[in-house]
C-alpha positions in Angstrom: 32.2 -55.6 -28.2 29.4 -54.9 -30.6 26.8 -54.8 -27.8 29.0 -52.4 -25.8 29.4 -50.2 -28.9 25.6 -50.1 -29.4 25.1 -49.2 -25.7 27.6 -46.3 -25.9 25.8 -45.0 -29.1 22.5 -45.3 -27.3 23.7 -43.4 -24.2 25.3 -40.7 -26.4 22.0 -40.3 -28.3 20.0 -40.1 -25.0 22.5 -37.5 -23.7 22.3 -35.4 -26.9 18.5 -35.6 -26.8 18.4 -34.5 -23.2 20.7 -31.6 -23.9 18.5 -30.6 -26.9 15.4 -30.8 -24.8 17.1 -28.7 -22.1 18.2 -26.0 -24.7 14.8 -25.9 -26.2 13.2 -25.7 -22.8 15.5 -22.8 -21.8 14.8 -21.1 -25.2 11.0 -21.4 -24.6 11.4 -20.0 -21.0 13.4 -17.0 -22.3 10.8 -16.3 -25.0 8.1 -16.4 -22.4 10.0 -14.0 -20.1 10.7 -11.7 -23.0 7.0 -11.7 -23.9 6.1 -10.8 -20.3 8.7 -8.1 -20.2 7.4 -6.6 -23.5 3.8 -6.6 -22.3 4.7 -5.1 -18.9 6.8 -2.4 -20.6 3.9 -1.5 -23.0 1.5 -1.3 -20.0 3.8 0.8 -17.9 4.9 3.1 -20.8 1.3 3.8 -21.7 0.4 4.4 -18.1 3.2 6.9 -17.7 2.3 8.6 -20.9 -1.3 9.0 -19.6 -0.1 10.5 -16.3 -1.1 7.5 -14.3 2.3 6.4 -12.9 5.6 8.0 -11.9 8.1 5.7 -10.1 10.1 2.5 -10.3 8.8 -1.0 -11.1 10.4 -4.5 -10.7 8.9 -7.9 -11.6 10.4 -11.3 -10.9 9.4 -14.8 -11.9 11.0 -17.9 -10.5 13.4 -15.9 -8.4 14.7 -14.0 -11.5 14.1 -10.3 -12.3 12.4 -10.3 -15.7 11.5 -6.6 -15.8 12.8 -3.4 -14.2 12.4 0.2 -15.2 12.1 3.8 -14.0 9.5 6.3 -15.1 9.6 10.0 -14.2 11.6 12.2 -11.9 13.0 12.4 -8.4 11.1 15.5 -7.5 8.8 18.3 -8.7 11.6 20.2 -10.4 11.8 17.4 -13.0 15.6 18.0 -13.3 16.7 14.5 -12.3 15.3 11.3 -13.7 14.6 8.3 -11.4 16.9 5.3 -11.5 17.1 2.0 -9.6 19.2 3.7 -6.9 16.5 6.2 -6.1 15.3 5.7 -2.5 11.6 6.1 -1.6 9.5 6.4 1.5 7.5 3.1 1.4 5.0 4.0 4.1 3.5 1.1 6.0 5.6 -1.5 4.2 8.5 -0.2 6.5 6.5 -1.6 9.4 7.6 -5.0 8.3 11.1 -4.3 9.6 9.9 -4.0 13.2 7.6 -7.0 13.0 10.4 -9.2 11.7 12.8 -7.8 14.3 10.3 -8.9 17.0 10.3 -12.5 15.5 14.2 -12.5 15.4 14.1 -11.8 19.2 11.5 -14.5 19.7 13.6 -17.1 17.8 16.6 -16.1 20.0 14.5 -16.8 23.1 14.7 -13.2 24.2 11.0 -12.4 23.8 7.7 -14.2 24.3 4.8 -12.9 22.1 2.3 -13.7 24.8 4.0 -11.9 27.7 2.2 -8.7 28.8 4.1 -5.6 27.7 4.1 -4.4 31.3 7.1 -6.7 31.6 9.3 -4.1 29.7 8.8 -1.3 32.2 7.8 1.3 29.6 6.1 3.5 32.1 2.6 2.7 30.6 -0.7 2.7 32.5 -2.3 -0.4 34.0 -3.6 -1.6 30.7 -0.1 -2.7 29.7 -0.8 -5.8 31.9 -3.5 -6.9 29.5 -1.7 -6.1 26.2 0.8 -8.5 24.6 3.3 -8.1 21.8 1.2 -10.5 19.8 -1.7 -8.0 20.1 0.6 -5.2 18.9 1.9 -7.0 15.8 -1.7 -7.7 14.8 -3.2 -4.3 15.6 -5.5 -6.0 18.1 -4.2 -4.3 21.2 -6.9 -1.7 21.8 -4.2 0.8 22.9 -5.2 4.5 22.7 -4.9 6.2 19.3 -1.9 8.4 18.9 -3.0 9.9 15.6 -6.0 12.0 14.7 -6.7 13.6 11.3 -3.7 14.9 9.4 -1.7 16.1 12.4 1.8 14.6 12.6 3.0 12.8 15.8 6.5 12.8 17.1 8.0 10.2 19.5 7.5 12.6 22.4 3.9 13.1 21.4 3.4 9.3 21.3 4.8 8.8 24.7 2.7 11.6 26.2 -0.5 10.2 24.7 0.1 6.6 25.6 1.4 7.3 29.2 -1.5 9.6 30.0 -4.4 7.6 28.6 -5.8 5.2 31.2 -8.4 3.4 29.0 -8.1 1.0 26.1 -10.3 1.4 23.1 -11.4 -2.3 23.4 -10.3 -5.4 25.3 -7.1 -6.7 23.7 -7.8 -9.5 21.1 -11.5 -8.6 20.6 -11.2 -6.1 17.8 -8.8 -4.5 15.2 -7.6 -0.9 15.0 -4.8 0.0 12.6 -2.8 2.7 14.3 0.9 3.6 14.5 0.8 3.4 18.3 1.2 -0.4 17.9 4.2 0.2 15.7 5.7 2.7 18.1 5.5 0.3 21.0 7.0 -2.6 19.0 10.0 -0.5 18.3 10.4 0.5 22.0 10.1 -3.2 23.0 12.9 -4.1 20.5 15.1 -1.5 22.1 14.4 -2.7 25.6 15.1 -6.3 24.8 18.1 -5.8 22.5 19.8 -3.0 24.4 20.3 -1.0 21.2 18.2 1.6 19.3 15.6 0.2 16.9 17.6 1.7 14.0 20.9 0.0 15.2 19.1 -3.3 15.6 17.6 -3.3 12.1 20.9 -2.2 10.5 22.9 -5.0 12.3 20.4 -7.8 11.9 18.6 -7.0 8.6 20.2 -4.3 6.5 23.8 -5.6 6.6 23.1 -9.3 6.4 20.9 -8.8 3.3 23.4 -6.3 1.8 20.6 -3.6 1.5 23.4 -1.2 0.6 21.2 1.8 -0.4 18.7 1.8 2.6 18.7 4.5 5.2 16.6 5.6 8.2 14.7 8.9 8.1 16.9 10.6 5.4 16.7 14.4 5.3 16.0 16.4 2.2 19.1 16.5 0.0 20.4 13.0 1.0 22.0 11.2 -1.9 19.4 9.4 -4.1 16.5 10.5 -1.9 13.3 11.3 -3.8 10.6 13.8 -2.8 7.0 13.3 -3.4 4.9 15.9 -5.3 1.3 16.3 -6.5 -0.2 16.6 -10.0 0.3 20.4 -9.8 4.0 19.8 -9.3 3.9 21.0 -5.7 6.3 19.3 -3.3 4.9 17.4 -0.3 5.7 18.9 3.1 8.6 17.3 4.9 7.1 15.1 7.5 7.8 15.5 11.2 6.7 12.1 12.4 7.6 9.1 14.5 11.3 8.0 14.0 12.4 4.7 12.6 11.2 4.6 8.9 13.6 2.8 6.6 13.7 4.3 3.1 14.8 1.9 0.4 15.4 1.6 -3.3 13.5 -1.0 -5.3 16.4 -3.5 -5.4 16.8 -3.4 -1.6 13.0 -3.9 -1.3 13.3 -6.9 -3.6 16.2 -8.3 -1.5 13.9 -8.0 1.6 10.9 -9.8 0.0 13.2 -12.5 -1.4 14.8 -13.0 2.0 11.3 -13.4 3.6 10.3 -15.9 0.9 13.4 -18.0 1.5 13.6 -17.8 5.3 17.0 -16.1 5.4 16.2 -14.0 8.5 13.3 -15.9 10.3 11.9 -19.3 10.0 8.9 -20.3 7.9 6.8 -20.7 11.0 7.7 -17.1 12.2 6.9 -15.8 8.7 3.5 -17.5 8.8 2.9 -16.0 12.3 3.3 -12.6 10.8 1.3 -13.3 7.7 -1.8 -14.6 9.4 -3.7 -12.4 11.8 -5.6 -14.6 14.3 -7.7 -11.7 15.5 -8.8 -10.2 12.2 -8.2 -12.6 9.3 -9.6 -10.3 6.6 -7.7 -7.2 7.8 -4.1 -8.5 7.5 -1.3 -8.0 10.0 2.3 -6.8 10.1 3.1 -8.1 6.6 0.0 -6.7 4.8 -2.9 -8.8 3.7 -2.6 -12.6 3.1 -5.0 -14.3 0.7 -4.7 -17.9 1.8 -6.7 -19.5 -1.1 -4.6 -17.7 -3.7 -1.4 -17.9 -1.6 -0.9 -14.2 -2.2 0.6 -11.6 0.0 -0.2 -8.0 -0.7 1.2 -5.0 1.1 0.9 -1.3 0.3 2.1 1.9 1.9 1.1 5.5 1.5 2.8 8.6 3.0 1.7 11.9 1.6 2.1 11.4 -2.1 4.5 8.5 -1.8 2.8 5.2 -2.6 4.2 1.6 -2.8 2.8 -1.8 -3.3 4.1 -5.3 -3.7 2.3 -8.5 -4.7 4.1 -11.7 -3.6 2.5 -14.7 -5.3 3.9 -17.8 -3.6 1.9 -20.2 -5.8 3.3 -18.9 -9.1 6.6 -17.6 -7.7 5.9 -14.1 -8.9 6.9 -10.8 -7.1 5.7 -7.4 -8.4 6.9 -4.2 -6.8 6.0 -0.6 -7.6 7.3 2.4 -5.7 6.0 5.9 -6.5 6.6 9.5 -5.4 3.5 10.8 -7.2 0.4 9.1 -5.7 -1.7 7.8 -8.6 -2.6 4.3 -9.9 0.1 2.2 -8.2 -2.5 -0.2 -6.6 -4.3 -0.9 -9.9 -1.1 -1.3 -11.9 0.2 -3.9 -9.5 -2.9 -6.0 -9.9 -2.9 -5.5 -13.7 0.7 -6.8 -14.0 -0.3 -9.8 -11.9 -3.2 -10.5 -14.2 -0.9 -10.2 -17.2 1.6 -12.7 -15.6 -1.2 -15.2 -15.0 -2.5 -14.9 -18.6 -5.7 -13.2 -17.5 -7.4 -10.4 -19.4 -6.2 -6.9 -18.5 -6.7 -3.5 -20.0 -4.3 -0.6 -20.1 -5.7 2.0 -17.7 -7.5 4.9 -19.3 -6.7 8.6 -18.6 -8.1 10.0 -15.4 -11.3 12.1 -15.6 -10.4 13.3 -12.1 -7.1 14.7 -13.3 -8.7 16.1 -16.5 -11.3 18.3 -14.8 -9.7 18.8 -11.3 -8.1 22.2 -11.9 -11.2 23.6 -13.6 -13.4 22.4 -10.8 -11.4 24.3 -8.3 -11.8 27.6 -10.3 -15.1 27.2 -12.2 -17.1 24.1 -11.4 -19.7 24.8 -14.2 -16.9 24.8 -16.8 -15.6 21.6 -15.3 -18.9 19.9 -15.7 -19.2 21.1 -19.3 -15.6 19.8 -19.9 -16.6 16.4 -18.5 -19.5 16.0 -20.9 -17.4 17.2 -23.8 -14.7 14.6 -23.0 -17.3 11.9 -22.7 -18.8 12.8 -26.1 -15.5 13.1 -28.0 -13.0 10.9 -26.1 -15.1 8.2 -24.4 -12.6 5.4 -25.1 -9.6 7.4 -23.8 -10.9 8.4 -20.3 -12.2 6.4 -17.3 -15.9 7.2 -17.4 -16.7 3.7 -16.0 -15.1 4.4 -12.6 -17.4 6.2 -10.1 -14.4 6.6 -7.8 -13.0 9.3 -10.2 -15.8 11.8 -9.5 -16.1 10.7 -5.9 -12.5 11.5 -5.2 -12.9 14.9 -6.8 -16.0 15.7 -4.8 -14.2 14.9 -1.5 -11.2 17.0 -2.5 -13.5 20.0 -3.0 -15.2 19.3 0.2 -11.9 19.2 2.1 -11.0 22.5 0.6 -14.2 24.1 1.9 -15.8 24.3 -1.5 -19.1 22.9 -0.4 -21.3 24.1 -3.3 -18.7 22.9 -5.9 -18.5 19.5 -4.2 -22.3 19.2 -4.3 -22.3 19.9 -8.0 -19.6 17.2 -8.6 -21.5 14.6 -6.4 -24.7 15.5 -8.3 -22.9 14.9 -11.6 -21.6 11.6 -10.2 -25.1 10.4 -9.1 -26.5 11.4 -12.5 -23.8 9.3 -14.2 -24.1 6.4 -11.7 -27.7 6.4 -10.5 -27.5 3.0 -8.9 -24.3 3.7 -6.8 -25.3 3.8 -3.1 -21.8 5.2 -2.1 -22.2 8.2 -4.3 -25.5 9.1 -2.8 -23.9 8.7 0.6 -21.2 11.1 -0.5 -23.8 13.6 -1.8 -25.6 13.4 1.5 -22.3 14.3 3.3 -21.8 17.3 1.1 -25.4 18.5 1.8 -24.9 17.9 5.5 -21.7 19.9 5.6 -23.5 22.7 3.8 -26.3 22.5 6.4 -28.9 21.5 3.7 -30.4 18.9 6.0 -33.5 18.1 4.0 -31.5 17.3 0.9 -29.0 15.4 3.0 -31.8 13.2 4.4 -33.1 12.6 0.9 -29.7 11.5 -0.4 -29.0 9.2 2.6 -32.4 7.6 2.2 -31.7 7.0 -1.5 -28.3 5.4 -0.5 -30.2 3.0 1.8 -32.7 2.1 -0.9 -29.8 1.2 -3.2 -28.3 -1.2 -0.7 -26.9 1.0 1.9 -23.3 1.9 3.0 -22.6 -0.4 5.9 -24.8 1.5 8.3 -23.3 4.9 7.7 -26.4 6.4 6.0 -28.6 5.2 8.9 -26.2 6.8 11.4 -26.1 10.1 9.5 -30.0 10.2 9.3 -30.1 9.8 13.1 -27.5 12.6 13.4 -29.4 14.9 11.1 -32.8 14.3 12.8 -31.2 15.2 16.1 -29.7 18.4 14.5 -33.0 19.4 13.0 -34.8 18.7 16.3 -32.7 21.1 18.3 
């Protein structure tokens, strides 16, 4: 009896110890999550204050949301604040829904990725006999481009272009070309195989099963919870007349989607891997964005006018980071900064944008803008991003696109003075000179770009083009 009594006491002590360890473990875990949340909140609040982010953010760790917040407004009137029900155009991320729909049909035995798409009788030219669905989901099809410049393309336009173009851009599987023609044909194949519209298929097989209750296809302006994008001058983006079939989502529905992919709720792990890995262009990514195998990290971003979204899906550390914005700014950078923060790496709160600070002035009086730049650098060096050549490069190209050639040359000259070893900036200056028909100065800039390491052959091509132009 004494022995039994001792054993019971021992078991009770072990149980109490285990419970104490568990409670302490949970307490440490909660403290860590709270620390992450506080750091992320500080980073995002400062970024919003500096005009670097407007939108919604969500971060999860170990399948638990540890941070979620909204910053800014639903549109340029700034009358309604964003909340977690606000729905956004997520750009290219929405292409995931057609890719996964394809794999659902494959798993049901209704579709073979390696069958030629001529099998679906879409009325396409003879090249359809060479192109497969696998080529389409990896942007390796070589099909004719349906987009050029900033012009929008409707479904009717896409059919017209694809059905009237007899030649491929390249042999399928030999190259990579990111173009929405691939997306358009994926959606048409889904319709042929399933016997329902693409939108109906996605709603039935994805939206409803995942309880994505606030997601809607192609919502018109005025739709409940719909956001509008706007620029830094508070001018609303034009409403897009584009291909149909873009699912707008709120941040919670986007998280449900990513979580479903991570846990194989809609397609198998093998199908997920098929979409993650592009066999034709490993470094370009495929239907689910870019996959970094070594880091076990999926990254996908989407841009549509001034809408921008990104998510980082870290399989190794079980971290998901989502940012959706209706005011194109530093979404990409902030996604990676939050990731570094979560991994315990060094990170720095982004500085104010020099581009934004002198942009308006440069459009009206570029000399004053340059003076303002140097004044800011002298007095507020630690507050503004003077270390990033992309700030001035971006401004120079905006001026060039607006037909302000002389102004763009002045900004690119400022940039090359500030970053005298940056080949890309000299390449940009060369383009501005070329556009302004100052061919001698353009040649000089392109040659300088080559001497600094070159710009992947662009400077050489431009020199050849200029010499032909000058020889006429």
